[in-house]
ZAMARGU-4260 file (C-alpha; in steps of 0.2 Angstrom, whole numbers, plus 5000, padded with zeros to 4 digits):
<rodrens>
0) 5000/5000/5000 | 5005/5018/4997 | 5001/5024/5015 | 4997/5016/5031 | 5006/5009/5047
5) 5013/4993/5054 | 5020/4988/5071 | 5028/4974/5080 | 5031/4970/5098 | 5044/4957/5104
10) 5050/4949/5121 | 5066/4938/5122 | 5073/4931/5138 | 5090/4923/5140 | 5100/4918/5156
15) 5109/4934/5155 | 5095/4947/5151 | 5077/4951/5146 | 5074/4961/5131 | 5058/4971/5126
20) 5056/4979/5109 | 5043/4989/5101 | 5042/4996/5083 | 5029/5007/5074 | 5031/5013/5056
25) 5019/5026/5047 | 5020/5030/5029 | 5011/5043/5019 | 5013/5053/5003 | 5022/5067/5011
30) 5035/5056/5021 | 5038/5041/5033 | 5041/5040/5051 | 5048/5026/5062 | 5048/5025/5081
35) 5058/5011/5090 | 5060/5007/5109 | 5071/4994/5116 | 5073/4990/5134 | 5086/4977/5141
40) 5086/4971/5159 | 5102/4963/5164 | 5101/4948/5176 | 5115/4951/5188 | 5118/4957/5205
45) 5116/4976/5200 | 5100/4973/5190 | 5105/4986/5177 | 5092/4992/5164 | 5096/4999/5147
50) 5083/5009/5138 | 5085/5015/5120 | 5072/5026/5110 | 5074/5031/5092 | 5063/5042/5080
55) 5066/5043/5061 | 5057/5055/5049 | 5061/5054/5031 | 5054/5067/5018 | 5059/5077/5003
60) 5057/5095/4998 | 5056/5095/4979 | 5056/5108/4966 | 5051/5108/4947 | 5046/5123/4936
65) 5046/5136/4950 | 5035/5125/4961 | 5040/5117/4978 | 5031/5102/4987 | 5034/5090/5001
70) 5036/5072/4997 | 5042/5055/5002 | 5061/5053/4999 | 5066/5054/4980 | 5078/5041/4973
75) 5077/5045/4955 | 5064/5056/4946 | 5047/5063/4951 | 5032/5073/4945 | 5023/5087/4954
80) 5004/5089/4951 | 5000/5108/4952 | 4982/5112/4953 | 4975/5128/4945 | 4970/5142/4956
85) 4952/5137/4953 | 4956/5119/4961 | 4965/5124/4976 | 4951/5118/4988 | 4949/5102/4978
90) 4958/5086/4983 | 4966/5078/4967 | 4971/5060/4968 | 4986/5053/4958 | 4983/5035/4951
95) 4968/5031/4963 | 4964/5013/4965 | 4948/5011/4976 | 4953/5018/4993 | 4972/5020/4989
100) 4981/5033/4979 | 5000/5036/4976 | 4999/5054/4981 | 4987/5069/4981 | 4987/5088/4978
105) 4977/5095/4993 | 4978/5108/5007 | 4996/5103/5010 | 5001/5108/4993 | 5005/5100/4976
110) 5005/5081/4975 | 5021/5072/4971 | 5023/5056/4962 | 5040/5051/4970 | 5044/5035/4962
115) 5047/5038/4944 | 5061/5029/4935 | 5072/5038/4922 | 5069/5034/4904 | 5054/5022/4908
120) 5036/5026/4903 | 5024/5029/4917 | 5005/5032/4914 | 4997/5043/4927 | 4978/5046/4930
125) 4971/5060/4940 | 4954/5060/4948 | 4944/5072/4960 | 4930/5065/4969 | 4917/5078/4974
130) 4923/5090/4960 | 4911/5105/4962 | 4899/5109/4948 | 4908/5121/4936 | 4926/5115/4940
135) 4936/5106/4927 | 4951/5095/4929 | 4955/5096/4911 | 4967/5082/4905 | 4967/5067/4917
140) 4978/5055/4908 | 4997/5058/4906 | 5011/5047/4899 | 5028/5052/4907 | 5045/5047/4902
145) 5057/5057/4914 | 5075/5060/4910 | 5089/5056/4923 | 5085/5062/4940 | 5073/5075/4934
150) 5057/5083/4940 | 5041/5085/4929 | 5028/5098/4932 | 5010/5094/4928 | 4997/5108/4928
155) 4979/5103/4931 | 4963/5112/4928 | 4958/5127/4918 | 4954/5146/4921 | 4936/5143/4915
160) 4924/5150/4928 | 4908/5142/4919 | 4907/5126/4909 | 4892/5123/4898 | 4887/5106/4891
165) 4874/5102/4879 | 4868/5096/4862 | 4867/5107/4847 | 4850/5104/4837 | 4844/5110/4820
170) 4826/5117/4817 | 4820/5099/4815 | 4827/5094/4832 | 4841/5083/4824 | 4858/5083/4832
175) 4870/5093/4822
</rodrens>
């Protein structure tokens, strides 16, 4: 999955010590976080205890065509989905699949597809559930082939403030 969390707990005992370990990992389209706690109790006359905690945060600050965004770490190429001013309040999902999507342009800023491979074609689909009447995403399918360690800007939406849809008929009520 593209976002979510997992965890594990463990306990190990030996004749020399008891060891407790807990680990939680959280991953989202803007970054990853990992917390870890280990406690070791030594079985000797002094009854020493060692406690160790660790928190790791991984994220990236990316830039393409004058636009900045926050993403998961980038290892090769990426694409930034930049909504038009008319769509700033609309969540635009990148490659949605049921309840999951790879990234989203939302109130946190432009969406970033962080895992593009250089010189390999990647098809991207954009969707916005609950798109208000009169708002238009414009083009929703893209085929990208990034160059080596590059960033691609994808502009979404139009400046149209009114969209009219209908059928043109002649005087005999026939579709033209």
